[in-house]
C-alpha positions in Angstrom: 162.9 -12.1 54.3 164.5 -12.3 57.7 164.4 -15.6 59.7 161.9 -15.1 62.4 164.3 -15.8 65.0 166.3 -12.9 63.8 163.4 -10.5 63.8 162.7 -11.3 67.5 166.3 -10.8 68.5 166.3 -7.4 66.9 163.2 -6.1 68.6 165.3 -5.6 71.7 168.4 -4.0 70.1 168.7 -0.3 71.0 168.6 2.4 68.4 168.0 6.0 68.2 165.5 8.7 67.2 166.1 12.3 66.7 164.4 14.8 68.7 163.8 18.5 67.5 162.7 21.1 70.0 164.0 24.6 69.7 163.1 28.3 69.2 163.2 27.7 65.6 160.5 24.9 65.6 158.3 27.4 67.8 158.7 30.0 65.0 157.7 27.6 62.3 154.7 26.5 64.3 153.6 30.2 64.9 153.9 30.6 60.9 151.8 27.7 60.4 149.2 29.0 62.7 149.1 32.3 61.1 148.9 30.8 57.6 146.0 28.4 59.0 144.1 31.3 60.6 144.4 33.3 57.3 143.2 30.6 55.2 140.2 29.9 57.7 139.4 33.7 57.5 139.3 33.8 54.0 137.1 30.6 53.7 134.8 32.3 56.4 135.5 29.2 58.6 135.1 29.4 62.5 138.5 30.5 64.1 140.3 28.0 66.2 141.4 28.5 69.7 145.0 27.3 70.3 147.5 27.2 73.3 148.7 30.8 73.4 152.2 30.2 74.4 154.3 27.3 73.1 158.1 26.8 74.1 160.7 24.1 73.5 161.7 21.5 75.8 165.1 21.5 77.5 167.6 19.0 76.4 168.1 18.2 79.9 164.6 16.7 79.9 164.5 15.4 76.4 167.9 14.6 74.8 168.2 15.4 71.1 169.4 12.0 70.3 167.1 9.7 72.3 167.9 5.9 72.6 164.8 3.6 72.1 164.2 -0.1 71.6 161.4 -0.8 69.3 159.8 -3.5 71.6 159.6 -1.0 74.4 157.8 1.3 72.0 155.3 -1.2 70.8 154.6 -2.2 74.4 154.0 1.6 75.0 151.5 1.7 71.9 149.9 -1.6 72.8 149.0 -0.4 76.3 147.9 3.1 75.2 145.2 1.4 72.6 144.2 -1.4 74.9 140.9 0.3 75.5 140.3 1.2 71.6 137.1 0.5 69.9 139.0 -1.6 66.9 137.5 -5.0 67.9 135.5 -6.8 70.3 136.9 -5.2 73.1 139.9 -7.4 73.7 141.8 -9.9 71.6 144.3 -9.5 68.8 142.4 -6.7 67.2 143.3 -4.4 70.1 147.0 -5.4 70.0 147.4 -5.7 66.3 147.9 -1.9 66.3 151.3 -2.7 67.8 152.2 -6.2 66.6 151.9 -5.3 63.0 154.9 -3.0 63.2 157.5 -5.7 64.5 159.5 -5.2 61.1 158.4 -1.7 60.1 161.3 -0.1 61.6 165.0 -1.0 62.0 168.2 0.7 63.3 171.4 0.1 65.6 172.9 1.5 68.5 175.2 3.7 66.2 172.4 4.7 63.9 168.8 6.0 63.8 165.5 4.2 63.4 164.1 4.2 60.0 161.6 2.4 57.7 162.5 -1.1 56.5 161.1 -2.2 53.3 158.1 -3.7 55.0 157.7 -0.4 56.6 157.6 1.1 53.2 155.0 -1.5 52.0 152.7 -0.7 55.0 153.2 3.1 54.3 152.0 2.4 50.6 148.8 1.1 51.8 148.0 2.5 55.2 150.1 5.7 55.3 148.0 7.8 57.8 147.4 4.8 59.9 151.0 3.8 60.1 152.3 7.4 60.8 149.5 8.0 63.4 149.9 4.8 65.4 153.7 5.0 65.5 153.4 8.7 66.4 151.5 7.5 69.4 154.1 5.1 70.4 157.1 7.3 70.2 155.2 10.5 71.6 154.1 8.5 74.7 157.7 7.0 75.3 159.2 10.5 75.2 156.4 12.0 77.3 156.9 9.5 80.0 160.5 9.9 80.1 160.5 13.6 80.2 157.8 13.5 83.0 159.7 11.1 84.9 162.7 13.2 84.8 160.9 16.4 85.7 159.1 14.7 88.6 161.6 11.8 89.9 159.7 11.2 93.1 156.5 10.5 91.3 155.0 7.9 89.0 153.6 8.8 85.4 150.6 7.0 83.9 149.2 7.5 80.4 145.5 7.6 79.9 143.3 7.8 76.8 141.6 11.1 77.0 138.4 10.4 75.4 137.7 7.5 77.8 138.6 9.6 80.9 136.5 12.5 79.7 133.4 10.3 79.1 133.0 9.7 82.8 132.0 13.4 82.8 131.0 14.7 79.4 128.9 13.3 76.6 131.6 13.7 73.7 129.8 12.5 70.5 126.1 11.9 69.4 126.2 8.3 70.6 126.9 9.5 74.1 123.9 10.1 76.5 123.6 13.6 78.0 124.2 17.2 76.9 127.0 17.2 74.1 130.2 19.1 74.3 129.7 20.0 70.6 133.5 20.3 70.0 135.5 17.7 68.0 138.9 18.8 69.3 140.4 16.9 72.3 143.8 15.8 73.5 144.5 12.3 72.7 146.0 11.4 76.0 146.5 12.4 79.4 149.9 12.0 81.4 148.8 11.7 85.0 151.9 12.5 87.3 151.0 11.1 90.7 152.1 10.0 94.3 150.3 7.9 96.5 148.0 10.1 98.8 148.7 13.2 97.1 147.0 15.3 94.4 147.9 14.4 90.7 149.2 16.8 88.2 147.7 16.3 84.6 149.2 17.0 81.3 147.1 17.0 78.1 149.1 15.2 75.1 148.5 15.7 71.4 150.2 12.9 69.4 150.4 13.2 65.6 152.5 11.5 62.9 153.3 11.9 59.3 155.3 10.8 56.3 156.2 14.2 55.2 158.7 16.6 56.3 159.4 19.2 59.1 156.9 21.6 57.4 154.4 19.0 57.7 155.0 18.6 61.3 154.9 22.1 61.9 151.5 21.9 60.6 150.5 19.2 62.8 152.0 20.9 66.0 149.8 23.9 65.1 146.8 21.4 64.9 148.0 19.7 68.1 147.7 23.1 70.0 144.1 23.1 69.3 143.5 19.6 70.6 145.5 20.3 73.7 143.4 23.6 74.3 140.3 21.8 74.3 140.6 20.6 78.1 141.4 23.1 80.9 142.1 21.9 84.3 142.0 24.7 86.8 142.5 28.3 85.8 142.1 29.6 82.3 145.0 29.1 80.0 147.1 27.6 82.7 147.0 23.9 81.9 150.4 22.7 80.8 150.5 20.4 77.7 152.9 18.5 75.5 152.7 18.6 71.7 154.2 15.7 69.5 154.6 15.2 65.9 156.6 12.2 64.6 158.2 12.5 61.1 158.6 9.2 59.2 160.1 10.1 56.1 159.8 7.6 53.2 162.9 8.9 51.3 165.4 7.6 53.8 165.7 10.5 55.8 166.2 10.6 59.6 163.1 9.8 61.7 162.4 12.7 64.0 160.2 13.6 66.7 159.3 17.4 66.8 158.0 18.3 70.3 156.8 21.4 72.0 155.2 22.2 75.4 152.7 24.6 76.5 153.8 25.9 80.0 151.2 26.5 82.8 150.9 26.4 86.5 147.4 24.6 86.3 146.8 20.9 85.8 147.1 20.3 89.5 144.0 18.4 91.3 144.7 20.0 94.6 141.4 19.9 96.6 141.1 23.3 97.3 137.3 22.7 97.9 135.0 19.8 98.1 136.0 16.3 99.2 139.2 14.2 99.0 139.5 11.6 96.3 138.7 7.9 97.0 140.4 5.9 94.4 138.6 2.8 95.7 135.3 4.1 95.4 133.2 2.6 92.4 133.7 4.5 89.0 131.1 7.4 89.1 129.3 8.8 86.0 129.2 12.6 86.4 127.3 14.9 84.0 129.5 17.9 84.0 128.4 21.0 82.1 130.1 21.4 78.8 132.0 24.7 78.0 135.2 26.2 79.4 135.0 29.4 81.4 137.0 32.4 80.8 137.8 34.6 83.9 135.7 37.5 84.8 137.0 40.8 83.8 136.0 43.5 86.1 132.0 43.2 86.2 132.0 41.4 83.0 131.7 37.8 82.7 132.8 36.5 79.2 130.7 33.9 77.2 132.0 30.4 77.8 133.9 28.7 75.1 133.4 25.0 73.9 135.3 22.3 75.5 135.8 20.5 78.8 136.6 22.4 82.1 137.8 20.5 85.2 137.0 23.0 87.9 138.0 22.8 91.6 134.6 21.2 92.5 135.3 18.3 90.2 139.2 17.8 91.0 138.4 14.6 93.4 136.2 13.0 91.0 138.6 13.5 87.9 141.5 12.1 89.9 139.1 9.1 90.5 138.3 8.9 86.8 141.7 9.1 85.8 142.9 6.2 88.0 139.8 4.0 87.2 140.5 4.7 83.3 144.2 3.6 83.8 143.1 0.4 85.8 140.6 -0.6 83.0 143.3 0.0 80.4 145.8 -2.5 82.3 143.0 -5.0 82.7 141.9 -4.8 79.1 145.6 -5.5 78.3 145.3 -8.7 80.1 142.2 -9.9 78.1 139.8 -9.8 81.3 136.5 -8.2 80.4 135.1 -8.7 84.0 138.0 -6.8 85.6 138.0 -4.1 83.0 134.3 -3.3 83.1 134.4 -2.9 86.9 136.6 0.4 86.3 134.3 1.8 83.7 131.0 3.6 83.7 128.5 2.8 81.0 129.3 5.8 78.8 133.0 4.8 78.9 132.2 1.5 77.4 131.4 -0.7 80.6 129.2 -2.9 78.4 131.7 -3.6 75.8 133.6 -5.5 78.3 130.8 -7.7 79.9 130.0 -10.2 77.1 132.7 -12.6 76.5 135.0 -13.5 79.3 137.9 -15.8 80.1 138.9 -17.2 83.4 141.6 -14.4 84.4 139.1 -12.7 86.7 138.2 -15.8 88.6 140.2 -18.8 89.7 141.7 -20.0 86.6 143.7 -17.8 84.3 143.4 -17.7 80.4 147.2 -17.6 80.2 149.8 -17.6 83.1 153.7 -17.5 82.3 156.6 -17.0 84.8 159.1 -14.4 83.8 162.0 -12.9 85.7 160.8 -15.2 88.8 157.4 -13.5 88.7 154.0 -14.8 87.6 152.0 -12.7 85.0 148.4 -13.4 84.2 147.0 -12.3 80.7 145.9 -13.5 77.3 148.0 -14.9 74.4 147.5 -14.7 70.6 149.3 -16.7 67.8 149.8 -15.4 64.4 152.5 -16.1 61.6 155.5 -13.9 61.4 157.4 -14.5 58.1 155.7 -18.1 57.9 156.4 -19.7 61.2 153.8 -19.1 64.1 154.7 -16.9 66.9 152.9 -16.2 70.4 152.3 -12.9 71.8 151.6 -12.6 75.5 150.2 -9.5 77.0 149.5 -9.4 80.8 150.2 -8.0 84.1 151.9 -9.1 87.3 149.6 -11.6 89.1 149.7 -9.5 92.4 148.7 -6.5 90.4 146.0 -8.2 88.6 144.4 -9.5 91.9 144.5 -5.9 93.3 142.7 -4.5 90.4 140.3 -7.3 89.8 139.0 -6.8 93.2 139.0 -2.9 93.0 141.7 -2.1 95.3 143.4 1.0 93.3 145.0 2.4 96.4 147.0 -0.6 97.2 147.9 -1.2 93.5 149.2 2.5 93.3 151.3 2.0 96.4 152.7 -1.3 95.1 153.7 -0.1 91.6 155.0 3.5 92.9 157.3 1.7 95.4 158.8 -0.6 92.8 158.8 2.0 89.9 162.6 1.9 89.6 163.0 -1.9 89.7 160.3 -3.4 88.0 160.9 -2.3 84.4 162.7 -4.9 82.1 163.4 -5.2 78.7 165.4 -8.1 77.1 165.6 -11.0 75.0 164.4 -13.6 77.5 166.2 -16.8 76.6 164.0 -19.1 78.8 161.0 -17.6 77.1 162.6 -17.5 73.9 161.8 -13.9 72.6 161.7 -10.2 73.8 160.1 -9.3 77.0 159.1 -5.9 78.2 157.8 -5.2 81.6 156.8 -1.8 82.5 156.5 0.1 85.9 152.8 -0.3 85.8 153.3 -4.1 86.1 152.4 -4.7 82.4 154.3 -7.5 80.4 154.5 -7.7 76.8 156.2 -10.7 75.3 156.6 -12.3 71.9 158.2 -15.8 70.9 158.4 -18.4 68.2 155.8 -20.9 69.0 157.5 -23.9 70.9 157.9 -27.0 68.7 159.0 -25.0 65.5 162.8 -25.5 65.4 163.1 -24.7 61.7 162.1 -22.1 59.3 159.8 -23.5 56.6 161.3 -23.6 53.2 
């Protein structure tokens, strides 16, 4: 068992992951789709709709050997799941999805990340959970990198799809309203935006496995079903990104298999209706379910199940994405009140209005100064190989103040202007452990609890 100090040091050491995206992968996924369609037909199951065209991602946008640091990936995972339903709405339950993997992977600058002995032990007991959660972390890390390369003058925000969609649709039986009656949905949206302009939205499907490349081909075939379930704009024109992270337990190379579904849609340009007002309170819409194929001559095809964001909903959907992103950032700080103000009831607003700490008022639950900036958030203490460690999740104090009072427009202007200078990732000697700061102003930090100078016997 490694000393805790060594574990903390290694979290900020760069390593590599292998990225697989080529025409051969497209062929394997098409074969997996054909096999699944045949099996469903033999079982007399309902056929599935999938993205009709899949393509590889150019190496210029996604290098085939991609450098990562585990602490940055875990920060991405923790942010992405901050609005999850795992716990009481905030606290260690939400962040544990990331923190429990601090020793699950290891690598170096001249090698690839792979499962450690602890990673193997986790896989023995929680195989699908581990591969699924780590698959989210790596997929979103790659998606953000790729889209920032493609749109260098824009910011990129990751939003949990279910939460954003619930502002317009009743997704499950527990939601009030007319049900979508379709269980497939993308896992996240990537919103590509610039202040004062229409956003471009990419549905993301993120999967993971402990199998092999064949398993990943099957997962990408399934991912294409999830991505197809939301159309933004014209029929079959919504671009999407599909990921399957392969975490072999036999010592093989960890690989992220990635494809894209090209399309000219996904842009929330207000061709009709009003302009978005991101500072308006979150609005609970009730958009009719189903996706509407285009009319063919005088024939109007029957709608198909799913969620369709049409031109008249563009302004509302851009507002919903912005509020959902703000809610996730505030949930990351532990502030229930500041989270709730950016959610509708169906999105889970009431979950965040019970317990509350002082971060939304004049006294913060936890404040730390890092890199010369004050960060507001919440902390948790747990044991790592015996000694107690402190995890801190929060956000830049100025950012917190803006979102706590609902000023999304000013927040976006601030983080967009500083998107190239804000991100930091290092072992912070004054803090005493790894610190990651993202472009959205969020911070994720871990350290040996002060006063513990020696490892226990």
